[in-house]
C-alpha positions as CSV (number, residue, x, y, z in Angstrom):
1,X,16.8,-121.2,-37.8
2,X,18.4,-118.5,-35.5
3,X,21.2,-116.4,-37.0
4,X,23.6,-114.3,-35.1
5,X,26.2,-112.0,-36.8
6,X,29.2,-110.9,-35.2
7,X,32.7,-109.3,-35.9
8,X,31.7,-105.8,-36.6
9,X,33.7,-103.1,-35.1
10,X,35.5,-99.8,-36.0
11,X,38.1,-99.7,-38.4
12,X,40.4,-97.5,-40.4
13,X,40.0,-97.0,-44.2
14,X,41.9,-99.7,-46.1
15,X,41.7,-102.0,-43.1
16,X,40.1,-105.4,-42.8
17,X,37.2,-107.1,-41.1
18,X,35.8,-110.5,-41.0
19,X,32.1,-110.9,-40.0
20,X,30.8,-114.2,-38.7
21,X,27.2,-115.6,-38.9
22,X,26.5,-118.4,-36.4
23,X,23.4,-120.6,-36.9
24,X,21.3,-122.5,-34.5
25,X,18.3,-124.7,-34.8
26,X,18.9,-126.2,-38.3
27,X,21.7,-127.6,-40.3
28,X,22.8,-124.7,-42.7
29,X,23.4,-127.4,-45.4
30,X,19.9,-126.9,-46.9
31,X,19.9,-123.2,-46.9
32,X,21.1,-120.6,-49.2
33,X,22.8,-117.6,-47.3
34,X,23.9,-114.0,-47.8
35,X,25.0,-110.9,-46.2
36,X,23.1,-107.4,-46.8
37,X,23.8,-104.2,-45.3
38,X,22.0,-101.0,-44.4
39,X,23.4,-97.4,-44.0
40,X,21.7,-94.7,-42.1
41,X,18.9,-93.4,-44.3
42,X,19.5,-95.9,-47.1
43,X,17.8,-98.8,-48.2
44,X,18.9,-102.2,-47.4
45,X,21.8,-103.3,-50.0
46,X,22.7,-106.6,-51.1
47,X,26.4,-107.3,-50.3
48,X,27.2,-111.0,-51.2
49,X,25.6,-114.5,-51.5
50,X,26.5,-118.1,-51.3
51,X,25.0,-121.3,-52.4
52,X,24.2,-124.0,-50.0
53,X,27.2,-126.0,-51.5
54,X,29.5,-123.1,-51.1
55,X,30.4,-123.6,-54.6
56,X,28.7,-120.5,-56.2
57,X,29.0,-116.9,-54.9
58,X,27.7,-113.5,-55.9
59,X,28.9,-110.0,-54.9
60,X,27.3,-106.7,-55.1
61,X,29.1,-104.2,-57.5
62,X,30.3,-102.0,-54.7
63,X,32.2,-104.8,-52.9
64,X,33.4,-107.0,-55.7
65,X,37.1,-107.5,-55.5
66,X,37.2,-106.6,-51.9
67,X,35.0,-108.8,-49.9
68,X,34.9,-112.6,-49.9
69,X,31.9,-114.8,-48.7
70,X,32.4,-118.4,-47.5
71,X,30.6,-120.7,-45.3
72,X,31.4,-123.8,-43.1
73,X,28.7,-126.4,-43.1
74,X,30.3,-128.6,-40.6
75,X,30.6,-125.4,-38.1
76,X,27.0,-124.2,-39.1
77,X,28.5,-121.0,-40.0
78,X,29.1,-118.4,-42.8
79,X,31.8,-115.6,-43.2
80,X,32.5,-112.2,-44.9
81,X,36.0,-111.4,-45.2
82,X,36.3,-107.5,-46.0
83,X,39.2,-106.0,-47.1
84,X,40.3,-102.6,-48.5
85,X,37.6,-101.1,-46.6
86,X,36.0,-97.7,-47.4
87,X,34.1,-95.1,-45.4
88,X,31.1,-95.9,-47.6
89,X,31.1,-99.5,-46.3
90,X,30.0,-98.1,-43.1
91,X,26.4,-99.9,-42.3
92,X,24.9,-102.7,-40.1
93,X,25.5,-105.8,-41.7
94,X,22.9,-108.6,-41.5
95,X,23.3,-112.2,-42.4
96,X,20.2,-114.1,-43.8
97,X,19.4,-117.5,-44.7
98,X,16.8,-119.3,-46.9
99,X,15.6,-123.0,-47.4
100,X,16.4,-124.2,-50.8
101,X,16.5,-127.5,-52.9
102,X,19.2,-126.1,-55.1
103,X,22.7,-126.8,-54.2
104,X,24.0,-124.2,-56.5
105,X,21.4,-121.6,-56.3
106,X,22.1,-118.1,-55.3
107,X,19.8,-115.7,-53.8
108,X,20.5,-112.0,-54.5
109,X,17.2,-110.4,-53.4
110,X,16.3,-109.7,-49.8
111,X,12.8,-110.7,-50.3
112,X,14.0,-114.3,-51.1
113,X,15.4,-114.7,-47.5
114,X,13.3,-116.1,-44.5
115,X,15.6,-115.8,-41.6
116,X,17.8,-112.8,-40.6
117,X,20.2,-112.3,-37.8
118,X,20.1,-109.1,-35.5
119,X,23.1,-107.1,-37.5
120,X,26.6,-106.3,-36.5
121,X,27.6,-102.7,-36.9
122,X,30.7,-101.9,-39.2
123,X,32.3,-98.2,-39.1
124,X,35.2,-97.3,-41.6
125,X,36.8,-94.2,-40.5
126,X,38.5,-92.2,-43.2
């Protein structure tokens, strides 16, 4: 599976961005997916995850209520709608996927993911 994240950019605090993750090589219907981010000098952080069915979702505490993860298995894509952005959301955002036999399963740990996109930079100015 090849993943490509896009949609990052520079936005003012309280603004919104929508990240996309396009997949090729395999259908995403059999893959749990997630978003992670890494700010300079910090460890990679869990942002959100979605089950292969799209029914179950999970969010990191710092983004709950502001970010929404979704997927479109027909388009072979995943999205992250980010609202009320804060300067501390500034980071490189990575999408990830892993094969799973569990339609409702959620993967919150980066070590559970096999495939990673190249990352897209999100910068939030104050």
